C-alpha positions as CSV (number, residue, x, y, z in Angstrom):
1,M,-46.2,-7.4,17.3
2,R,-49.6,-9.0,18.5
3,R,-50.6,-11.4,15.6
4,S,-47.3,-13.2,16.2
5,L,-47.7,-13.5,19.7
6,T,-50.6,-14.8,19.5
7,W,-49.1,-16.9,16.3
8,I,-46.2,-18.4,19.0
9,A,-48.9,-18.6,21.6
10,A,-50.9,-21.3,19.1
11,A,-47.7,-23.1,18.7
12,L,-46.7,-23.4,22.1
13,C,-50.4,-24.7,23.2
14,A,-50.3,-26.8,19.7
15,S,-46.5,-28.4,21.4
16,A,-47.9,-28.7,24.5
17,T,-50.7,-31.1,23.1
18,L,-48.3,-33.0,21.1
19,V,-46.1,-33.6,23.9
20,H,-49.0,-34.7,26.5
21,A,-49.8,-36.9,24.0
22,D,-46.6,-39.2,23.6
23,T,-48.6,-41.9,24.6
24,P,-51.9,-42.4,23.9
25,P,-54.6,-44.6,25.7
26,A,-55.5,-47.9,23.5
27,H,-59.1,-46.1,22.9
28,A,-57.8,-43.1,21.9
29,P,-58.1,-42.6,17.8
30,P,-55.2,-42.2,16.1
31,P,-53.5,-38.7,15.5
32,P,-54.7,-36.6,12.5
33,A,-52.5,-35.7,9.7
34,T,-49.9,-33.0,11.1
35,P,-49.9,-29.4,9.0
36,P,-46.7,-29.1,7.2
37,Q,-44.7,-25.8,9.5
38,T,-44.8,-22.5,8.0
39,S,-42.3,-20.2,8.7
40,P,-42.8,-18.1,12.0
41,P,-43.7,-14.9,10.9
42,P,-41.0,-11.5,11.3
43,V,-41.0,-10.2,14.7
44,D,-40.7,-6.2,14.8
45,V,-38.5,-4.6,16.5
46,A,-36.3,-1.6,17.1
47,D,-33.1,-0.8,18.3
48,P,-30.4,2.4,18.4
49,M,-27.7,0.5,16.6
50,L,-30.2,-1.0,14.5
51,A,-29.5,2.5,12.4
52,P,-27.1,2.4,9.0
53,P,-23.4,3.7,10.0
54,E,-22.4,6.7,8.7
55,A,-21.7,7.9,5.2
56,A,-18.5,8.4,4.3
57,T,-17.0,11.9,3.2
58,A,-16.2,11.2,-0.1
59,V,-16.9,8.1,-2.9
60,V,-13.9,7.5,-5.5
61,H,-16.9,6.4,-8.6
62,S,-14.3,4.0,-10.3
63,W,-10.6,2.7,-11.0
64,D,-9.4,5.9,-13.0
65,E,-10.6,7.8,-10.6
66,A,-8.4,6.3,-8.3
67,L,-5.3,6.1,-10.8
68,S,-6.3,9.9,-10.6
69,M,-5.9,9.8,-6.7
70,I,-2.6,8.1,-7.0
71,R,-1.1,10.3,-9.7
72,R,-0.8,13.1,-6.9
73,S,-0.1,11.1,-4.0
74,P,2.9,12.2,-1.6
75,D,3.8,8.5,-2.3
76,F,4.2,8.2,-5.9
77,L,5.3,12.0,-6.2
78,A,8.6,11.0,-4.1
79,S,8.8,8.3,-6.9
80,V,8.6,10.9,-9.2
81,A,11.2,13.5,-7.8
82,A,13.6,10.2,-7.7
83,V,14.1,10.1,-10.6
84,E,14.7,14.7,-10.6
85,R,16.9,14.0,-8.1
86,A,19.0,10.6,-10.5
87,I,19.0,13.3,-13.6
88,A,20.4,16.4,-11.9
89,E,22.5,13.6,-10.0
90,R,23.9,12.5,-13.5
91,R,25.1,15.9,-14.5
92,I,27.0,17.0,-11.3
93,A,29.3,13.5,-12.1
94,L,29.1,15.5,-16.0
95,A,30.1,18.1,-14.5
96,G,33.7,16.4,-13.3
97,V,34.7,15.6,-16.0
98,I,34.6,18.5,-17.9
99,P,36.4,21.6,-18.2
100,Q,35.3,24.2,-15.8
101,I,35.5,28.2,-16.6
102,S,35.8,31.3,-14.3
103,A,35.3,34.7,-14.6
104,Q,37.0,37.7,-12.0
105,G,37.0,41.0,-12.2
106,S,39.2,43.3,-9.6
107,F,39.4,46.9,-8.5
108,V,42.9,47.7,-6.4
109,H,43.5,51.8,-4.9
110,N,46.3,52.1,-3.3
111,F,46.7,54.7,-0.8
112,N,50.7,54.8,0.1
113,T,52.1,55.8,-3.0
114,V,56.1,56.7,-3.9
115,A,57.3,58.6,-6.8
116,I,60.4,56.9,-8.6
117,P,62.2,59.3,-11.1
118,F,63.7,57.2,-13.9
119,G,65.3,59.2,-17.1
120,S,62.8,61.7,-18.5
121,T,60.0,60.6,-16.9
122,T,58.6,59.8,-13.3
123,L,57.3,56.2,-11.7
124,V,54.8,55.9,-9.4
125,E,54.7,52.9,-7.8
126,P,52.6,51.0,-7.0
127,P,49.9,52.4,-9.1
128,P,47.3,54.3,-7.7
129,T,44.2,52.8,-9.0
130,I,44.4,48.9,-10.9
131,W,41.2,47.7,-12.6
132,Q,41.7,43.8,-14.0
133,A,39.7,41.6,-15.5
134,T,40.9,37.4,-15.6
135,A,39.5,34.4,-17.2
136,T,40.2,31.3,-15.7
137,A,39.8,27.5,-17.1
138,S,40.7,24.6,-15.1
139,W,40.1,20.1,-16.6
140,S,41.5,18.0,-14.0
141,L,41.2,14.5,-16.2
142,T,40.4,12.5,-13.0
143,P,39.7,8.3,-13.9
144,R,36.7,8.5,-11.1
145,A,35.1,11.2,-12.5
146,I,35.2,9.6,-15.8
147,Y,34.4,6.4,-14.7
148,G,31.6,7.8,-12.0
149,V,29.7,9.4,-14.9
150,H,28.4,5.9,-16.0
151,T,27.4,4.8,-12.7
152,A,25.4,7.9,-12.5
153,D,23.6,6.7,-15.7
154,L,22.3,3.4,-13.6
155,G,21.6,5.3,-11.7
156,I,18.8,6.5,-13.8
157,D,17.8,3.4,-14.6
158,I,17.3,2.5,-11.2
159,A,15.1,5.4,-10.4
160,N,12.6,4.8,-13.2
161,L,12.2,1.3,-12.2
162,S,11.7,2.1,-8.8
163,L,8.5,4.7,-9.9
164,A,7.5,1.4,-12.9
165,D,7.5,-0.8,-9.1
166,R,5.7,2.3,-7.2
167,R,3.1,2.4,-9.9
168,R,2.6,-1.4,-9.7
169,V,2.8,-1.5,-5.8
170,A,0.1,1.6,-5.6
171,A,-2.0,0.2,-7.9
172,A,-2.3,-3.4,-6.4
173,T,-2.4,-0.9,-3.0
174,A,-5.5,0.5,-3.9
175,V,-7.4,-2.8,-5.6
176,S,-7.2,-4.0,-2.1
177,A,-7.8,-0.9,-0.6
178,L,-11.7,-1.0,-2.7
179,L,-12.2,-4.3,-2.5
180,S,-11.7,-4.4,1.7
181,T,-13.7,-1.0,1.6
182,L,-16.9,-3.5,-0.2
183,A,-16.6,-6.0,2.0
184,A,-16.1,-4.5,5.5
185,E,-19.6,-2.3,4.0
186,R,-21.4,-5.6,3.5
187,V,-20.1,-6.7,6.8
188,A,-21.2,-3.8,8.8
189,E,-24.4,-4.0,6.9
190,L,-24.3,-8.1,7.6
191,A,-24.1,-7.2,11.6
192,R,-26.7,-5.5,11.8
193,V,-28.6,-8.3,10.2
194,G,-27.9,-10.3,12.7
195,L,-28.3,-8.6,15.5
196,K,-31.9,-7.8,14.3
197,A,-32.6,-11.8,14.0
198,A,-31.0,-11.7,17.6
199,L,-33.0,-9.4,19.2
200,E,-36.5,-11.4,17.3
201,R,-35.0,-14.6,19.6
202,L,-35.0,-12.9,21.7
203,T,-38.3,-12.0,22.1
204,L,-39.3,-15.7,20.8
205,T,-37.7,-16.9,24.1
206,Q,-39.4,-14.3,26.0
207,T,-42.6,-14.6,24.7
208,R,-41.6,-18.8,25.5
209,L,-41.2,-17.9,29.4
210,Q,-44.2,-15.5,29.1
211,Y,-46.7,-18.4,28.4
212,A,-44.8,-21.5,30.6
213,R,-43.2,-22.2,27.9
214,G,-39.7,-21.9,28.5
215,T,-37.0,-21.0,31.1
216,E,-34.8,-18.0,32.3
217,L,-32.0,-19.7,31.1
218,D,-33.6,-19.4,27.6
219,V,-33.8,-15.7,28.0
220,D,-30.6,-15.5,29.2
221,R,-29.0,-17.4,26.6
222,A,-30.9,-15.4,24.1
223,Q,-29.5,-12.2,25.7
224,Q,-26.0,-13.5,25.4
225,D,-26.6,-13.8,21.8
226,V,-27.9,-10.7,21.2
227,A,-24.5,-8.9,23.2
228,A,-22.4,-11.3,20.4
229,A,-23.7,-9.6,18.0
230,R,-24.4,-6.6,19.4
231,A,-19.9,-6.4,20.1
232,S,-19.7,-8.0,16.4
233,L,-21.7,-5.2,15.1
234,I,-19.0,-2.8,17.0
235,R,-16.3,-4.3,15.8
236,G,-17.6,-4.5,11.7
237,D,-18.2,-0.9,11.9
238,E,-14.8,-0.4,13.3
239,Q,-13.0,-2.2,10.7
240,L,-15.4,-0.1,8.2
241,R,-14.0,2.7,9.3
242,Q,-10.6,1.2,9.6
243,S,-10.9,0.4,5.4
244,R,-12.4,4.0,4.3
245,E,-9.0,5.3,6.6
246,N,-7.0,2.5,4.3
247,L,-8.2,3.6,1.0
248,G,-7.8,7.5,1.8
249,Q,-3.9,6.5,2.8
250,A,-3.7,4.4,-0.4
251,L,-5.2,7.3,-2.7
252,G,-3.1,10.2,-0.8
253,S,-6.2,11.3,1.1
254,P,-5.9,12.3,4.0
255,T,-9.8,11.9,4.3
256,P,-11.2,8.5,4.2
257,L,-13.1,7.2,1.1
258,A,-16.0,4.6,0.1
259,A,-16.0,2.9,-3.0
260,P,-19.0,2.6,-4.9
261,A,-21.8,0.0,-3.3
262,D,-22.8,-1.2,-7.2
263,L,-19.4,-1.0,-8.3
264,D,-19.2,-4.0,-10.8
265,L,-16.5,-6.5,-10.1
266,E,-16.3,-8.4,-13.4
267,G,-15.8,-4.1,-14.9
268,F,-13.5,-3.4,-11.9
269,E,-11.4,-6.1,-13.1
270,S,-11.1,-5.2,-16.4
271,S,-9.9,-1.8,-15.9
272,V,-7.0,-3.2,-13.6
273,A,-6.0,-5.7,-16.7
274,Q,-6.2,-2.5,-19.3
275,T,-4.0,-0.7,-16.8
276,C,-1.5,-3.4,-15.8
277,H,0.0,-6.1,-18.3
278,L,0.9,-9.3,-16.7
279,D,5.0,-10.6,-17.3
280,T,4.8,-14.3,-16.5
281,D,8.8,-13.9,-15.9
282,V,10.0,-12.9,-12.3
283,E,13.9,-11.3,-14.2
284,T,11.7,-8.4,-15.4
285,R,9.8,-7.5,-13.2
286,A,11.0,-4.2,-12.2
287,D,12.3,-4.1,-8.6
288,V,14.2,-7.3,-9.3
289,V,16.0,-5.3,-12.4
290,A,16.7,-3.1,-10.6
291,A,18.2,-4.5,-7.6
292,K,20.1,-6.0,-10.4
293,D,21.0,-2.8,-11.4
294,R,22.6,-1.7,-7.6
295,V,24.6,-5.0,-8.5
296,A,26.4,-3.4,-10.8
297,V,26.7,0.0,-8.9
298,A,28.2,-1.6,-5.9
299,D,30.2,-3.3,-8.8
300,R,31.3,0.1,-9.9
301,Q,32.0,1.6,-6.5
302,V,34.7,-1.2,-6.1
303,E,35.9,0.2,-9.3
304,D,35.7,3.8,-8.5
305,A,37.5,2.9,-4.7
306,K,40.9,1.1,-6.6
307,L,40.7,4.1,-9.0
308,A,41.3,6.6,-5.7
309,Y,45.0,4.6,-6.0
310,A,45.7,6.3,-9.6
311,P,47.6,9.8,-10.4
312,Y,45.1,12.6,-12.1
313,L,45.8,15.6,-14.3
314,S,45.2,18.6,-14.0
315,L,45.5,21.3,-16.5
316,V,44.3,25.3,-15.7
317,A,45.1,28.1,-18.4
318,Q,44.3,31.9,-17.4
319,A,44.5,34.6,-18.9
320,A,44.2,38.4,-17.1
321,D,44.2,41.9,-18.3
322,A,45.3,44.7,-15.7
323,S,44.8,48.8,-16.4
324,A,48.0,49.3,-14.7
325,T,51.0,46.8,-13.1
326,T,54.3,47.0,-11.7
327,L,57.4,45.7,-13.7
328,G,55.8,43.7,-16.3
329,P,52.2,43.8,-19.3
330,T,49.5,44.4,-18.7
331,D,47.9,41.8,-20.0
332,T,49.2,38.3,-19.7
333,F,48.1,34.2,-20.3
334,T,49.8,31.7,-18.2
335,L,48.9,27.6,-18.3
336,A,49.9,25.1,-16.0
337,A,49.6,21.2,-16.0
338,T,49.7,19.1,-12.6
339,L,50.2,15.7,-12.4
340,T,48.9,14.5,-8.3
341,V,50.1,11.3,-7.6
342,P,48.2,10.3,-4.2
343,L,50.6,8.4,-1.8
344,Y,48.9,8.3,1.6
345,T,46.0,9.4,2.4
346,G,45.8,7.6,5.8
347,G,43.8,4.6,5.2
348,A,40.7,6.0,3.5
349,R,41.2,4.7,0.4
350,G,41.9,0.9,1.6
351,A,39.1,1.4,4.1
352,T,36.2,2.5,1.6
353,L,37.6,-0.2,-0.8
354,R,36.6,-2.7,1.9
355,D,33.4,-0.9,2.7
356,A,32.5,-1.3,-1.5
357,R,32.9,-4.9,-1.3
358,A,30.9,-5.6,1.7
359,V,28.0,-2.9,0.3
360,A,28.4,-4.7,-2.9
361,D,27.7,-8.4,-1.1
362,Q,25.3,-7.1,0.4
363,A,23.7,-6.2,-2.7
364,R,24.2,-9.4,-4.1
365,D,22.5,-10.8,-1.3
366,E,19.6,-8.5,-1.4
367,L,19.2,-9.3,-4.9
368,A,18.9,-13.3,-4.2
369,S,16.1,-12.9,-0.8
370,L,14.4,-10.4,-3.4
371,R,14.0,-12.8,-6.0
372,I,13.0,-15.6,-3.6
373,A,10.4,-13.5,-2.5
374,A,8.8,-13.0,-6.1
375,S,9.2,-16.1,-7.0
376,I,7.2,-16.7,-3.9
377,E,5.0,-13.5,-4.8
378,L,4.2,-14.9,-8.1
379,S,3.2,-19.0,-7.0
380,R,0.6,-18.0,-4.5
381,A,-1.7,-14.7,-6.3
382,G,-1.2,-18.1,-8.9
383,R,-3.2,-20.5,-6.6
384,A,-5.1,-17.7,-4.6
385,V,-7.9,-17.3,-8.0
386,S,-8.6,-21.2,-7.3
387,V,-7.8,-21.4,-4.2
388,D,-10.1,-18.5,-3.2
389,T,-12.8,-19.7,-5.5
390,S,-12.8,-22.8,-4.4
391,A,-13.3,-21.3,-0.3
392,R,-16.0,-19.3,-2.5
393,D,-17.9,-22.3,-3.8
394,V,-17.3,-24.3,0.0
395,A,-18.4,-21.4,1.5
396,K,-21.9,-21.2,-0.4
397,Q,-23.0,-24.5,0.9
398,Q,-22.3,-24.0,4.1
399,R,-24.2,-20.7,4.1
400,E,-27.0,-22.2,2.9
401,L,-26.6,-25.1,4.8
402,A,-26.6,-22.7,8.3
403,A,-29.1,-20.9,6.9
404,R,-31.5,-24.2,6.2
405,V,-30.4,-25.3,9.8
406,D,-31.2,-22.5,11.8
407,Q,-34.6,-21.7,9.9
408,R,-35.7,-25.7,10.5
409,T,-34.3,-24.7,14.6
410,R,-36.5,-21.5,14.8
411,E,-39.6,-23.2,12.9
412,G,-38.5,-26.3,16.0
413,Y,-37.9,-24.2,19.2
414,A,-41.7,-21.8,18.0
415,A,-42.9,-25.5,18.1
416,G,-41.3,-26.4,21.4
417,L,-38.6,-28.8,20.2
418,G,-35.3,-28.2,20.7
419,T,-33.8,-26.2,23.1
420,S,-32.5,-22.0,23.2
421,L,-29.1,-23.3,22.7
422,D,-30.3,-25.1,19.8
423,L,-31.2,-21.5,18.9
424,V,-28.0,-19.7,19.8
425,T,-25.8,-22.1,18.4
426,S,-27.4,-22.4,14.9
427,A,-27.7,-18.0,14.6
428,Q,-23.8,-17.8,15.6
429,A,-23.3,-19.7,12.4
430,L,-25.4,-18.5,10.0
431,R,-23.8,-14.6,11.2
432,Q,-20.5,-16.0,10.7
433,A,-21.3,-18.2,7.4
434,D,-22.9,-15.1,6.0
435,I,-19.6,-13.2,7.1
436,D,-17.2,-15.7,6.1
437,L,-19.1,-15.3,1.9
438,V,-18.5,-12.2,1.4
439,I,-14.9,-11.7,2.6
440,L,-14.0,-14.9,0.1
441,D,-16.7,-13.5,-3.0
442,Y,-14.2,-10.0,-2.6
443,Q,-10.5,-11.9,-2.0
444,V,-12.1,-13.6,-5.2
445,A,-11.9,-10.6,-6.9
446,E,-8.7,-9.6,-5.2
447,A,-6.6,-12.5,-6.1
448,R,-7.9,-12.0,-9.4
449,A,-6.3,-8.8,-9.8
450,G,-3.2,-9.7,-7.7
451,A,-2.8,-12.3,-9.9
452,V,-2.6,-9.8,-12.9
453,L,-0.3,-7.3,-10.0
454,A,2.1,-9.9,-9.2
455,N,3.9,-9.1,-11.9
456,A,3.1,-6.4,-14.3
457,E,4.1,-3.6,-15.8
458,C,1.7,-0.2,-15.1
459,N,0.6,2.5,-17.3
460,F,-0.7,5.2,-15.7
């Protein structure tokens, strides 16, 4: 610090000499050649906020580890359970069209009986003890039940397609969360670099004021810049914490997670491309195909409502055997057929048909909306790579210019040229240029992965 102050004092003295020599007298010798300017030596600053942010509880080390966590996440397991439910519902629908068989056993003891003489024998009625076994087979030939089996098959297809789309969305969410966490880590690091630079500028302005070459306004502006740098650091740290929480949530973990700082972006993109394969036709995207199947199911529900008007046939066969009976055989077998013609149900069937038609219209509208949204998403994903790459190239140029302007502004201010406003403005521009460039670096990687995941089939 003492060497830095000595250098600044010398520069200020040289600056003062140059200022007073702006109008040299006629007999004055020509001024010597100005030596080339060198950057001021760094100023040692210490501040508690310069300490690195707290480390994450856990780190996701690779894309394979992220996929393993996705497979155990609640959202993914809920989609898997939805497929199981669809399979069970199909079996329930099938049970409505196959015969039902049941068996029943009974024991009856009569406490009050009467003895009736009958020829050479005596009848005891009712029999004091009766054991009985009954077997019943029933079959309802209902058009709606038969029709509903294929509707349930479509439900299984929809559940599988929803699971496939869940894989795609989960992969895209994980990619975005991983890269956002890396970007937040870098932004938090740059915020500390910016605060350190702001503190160095504050020391510079205080030194100029100490040697009567600056003003209180210069110090106030430098302090204002330090306060802005602190605010940026606080926001960056909170954004880092939130990004870690978002990554944990995306991977189904209640614990905040961090991405590895040494993640190879090109290798990461290659791993994602191996997991998910691009398809350029929006009509084959899982959520679009699932929406088509929902339209088909809705149309079948309309036909199902119409079949509520159709008559249906019920067949019942029953076999029974008893240990004793009253005036009849102990074993029986009956067969009954019933034709039911529904005539009036209070208007429920008409209301059901009307509701089914409205649901079918909604399904068609949702399919149309989804097609539009998917087409726009694919178009934007295709443009995002070139747009973000171009924006990153421009950001690189802006960052180089901002760094050069800031360096020259600091050198000039140390030599007595320029104002504190120039110093603060260039510092803020450099901090923002650094942040913009870092964010765009990761946005390019996210755009490349998003171009694949916008319409992809993911296998994991």
